[in-house]
RONU-846968 format. One line per 4 residues: their letters; for each residue x, y, z of N, C-alpha, C. Coordinates in steps of 0.02 Angstrom, whole numbers, plus 50000, padded with zeros to 5 digits. Layout:
// RONU-846968
a = X:Y:Z:X:Y:Z:X:Y:Z ~ ... $
END
This chain:
// RONU-846968
mrkp = 49415:49784:49176:49486:49834:49175:49536:49784:49167 ~ 49590:49812:49119:49636:49753:49098:49693:49762:49151 ~ 49739:49724:49173:49784:49720:49222:49850:49743:49174 ~ 49899:49788:49196:49954:49807:49154:49989:49748:49149 $
anfm = 50045:49750:49109:50090:49693:49100:50136:49697:49150 ~ 50162:49755:49162:50220:49776:49218:50194:49851:49253 ~ 50236:49856:49306:50219:49906:49334:50286:49956:49332 ~ 50286:50018:49334:50351:50072:49329:50335:50111:49390 $
pqdd = 50395:50130:49412:50388:50181:49469:50342:50251:49445 ~ 50332:50258:49393:50304:50328:49367:50225:50310:49373 ~ 50206:50244:49376:50135:50231:49360:50097:50264:49424 ~ 50026:50281:49402:49986:50312:49461:49958:50252:49491 $
ylat = 49938:50255:49565:49895:50216:49605:49853:50243:49643 ~ 49804:50212:49681:49759:50253:49720:49763:50203:49777 ~ 49781:50227:49837:49776:50200:49906:49729:50214:49939 ~ 49679:50164:49960:49624:50172:50000:49633:50135:50070 $
qate = 49588:50153:50118:49593:50127:50187:49518:50107:50212 ~ 49515:50043:50198:49436:50014:50214:49421:50019:50301 ~ 49476:49998:50331:49451:50003:50401:49529:50046:50443 ~ 49510:50051:50498:49570:50085:50543:49635:50027:50547 $
ysdv = 49683:50052:50547:49744:50003:50562:49771:50010:50628 ~ 49742:49955:50676:49763:49964:50746:49818:49937:50762 ~ 49837:49941:50831:49899:49910:50857:49898:49829:50849 ~ 49839:49800:50853:49837:49733:50835:49858:49718:50774 $
drrt = 49821:49751:50723:49844:49734:50654:49921:49748:50643 ~ 49947:49789:50661:50022:49809:50652:50058:49746:50677 ~ 50034:49722:50745:50080:49671:50767:50069:49596:50728 ~ 50001:49600:50709:49991:49522:50671:50031:49539:50604 $
ltyl = 50032:49598:50575:50076:49601:50518:50143:49574:50524 ~ 50176:49614:50577:50244:49599:50592:50255:49529:50611 ~ 50221:49501:50662:50238:49438:50699:50210:49382:50659 ~ 50159:49379:50624:50127:49318:50598:50149:49332:50515 $
yqpi = 50134:49390:50468:50143:49389:50414:50204:49400:50379 ~ 50247:49439:50419:50312:49458:50390:50364:49397:50385 ~ 50354:49349:50424:50391:49285:50414:50371:49248:50356 ~ 50312:49257:50325:50286:49217:50275:50291:49258:50205 $
lgpv = 50281:49326:50215:50284:49375:50148:50357:49406:50131 ~ 50380:49415:50189:50458:49445:50189:50448:49518:50215 ~ 50513:49537:50234:50511:49614:50253:50506:49663:50190 ~ 50509:49657:50130:50499:49700:50082:50414:49711:50070 $
atal = 50388:49657:50073:50305:49660:50069:50282:49702:50126 ~ 50315:49679:50177:50286:49718:50242:50295:49791:50238 ~ 50356:49808:50213:50368:49874:50218:50338:49922:50170 ~ 50316:49883:50105:50272:49915:50065:50201:49920:50086 $
ytsl = 50177:49879:50124:50111:49875:50156:50107:49935:50206 ~ 50156:49940:50247:50168:49996:50291:50175:50063:50260 ~ 50205:50053:50217:50220:50113:50183:50158:50153:50146 ~ 50113:50098:50107:50052:50119:50091:50003:50148:50139 $
wlkv = 50001:50114:50202:49961:50124:50251:49981:50195:50275 ~ 50035:50209:50288:50060:50272:50308:50026:50333:50259 ~ 50052:50324:50200:50021:50370:50141:49945:50392:50159 ~ 49906:50336:50173:49824:50345:50176:49816:50380:50234 $
satr = 49846:50357:50287:49823:50388:50347:49855:50453:50363 ~ 49889:50482:50322:49917:50557:50329:49864:50593:50316 ~ 49820:50575:50266:49756:50631:50252:49701:50595:50273 ~ 49682:50531:50279:49628:50501:50298:49574:50509:50248 $
sfrr = 49595:50518:50179:49553:50515:50123:49592:50497:50059 ~ 49548:50485:50008:49582:50463:49956:49640:50504:49924 ~ 49683:50471:49899:49750:50497:49879:49766:50476:49807 ~ 49791:50519:49768:49804:50497:49696:49880:50508:49701 $
igtr = 49933:50475:49683:50006:50470:49682:50030:50461:49627 ~ 50066:50513:49600:50096:50514:49533:50061:50553:49474 ~ 50092:50562:49429:50078:50601:49371:50079:50567:49311 ~ 50103:50520:49301:50109:50482:49230:50052:50457:49206 $
trg = 50031:50474:49144:49959:50440:49114:49987:50390:49050 ~ 49942:50346:49059:49949:50276:49000:49923:50316:48936 ~ 49956:50294:48889:49935:50321:48823:49948:50282:48760 $
END
C-alpha cells in the first residue's frame, strides 16, 4: 500500500481500537506524552479514541474517494 503524499480533511480513514483505553492510559497520555508530543497531537489521539469508543466497532469516516 502506498503512502499518500499529503492528507486532506476530506480523506477517508479507519479508526480501530486494539485495547480498552483506561484511566491509567489517559493519565499516561496527559502527563507523560503531552509534554513530548504537544497538545494538538494529544487532542487528535483523544478525539480518534472517542470516535471509536462511541460504537465499539470499526467506523469508516468520510466519503471522499481517491481517483
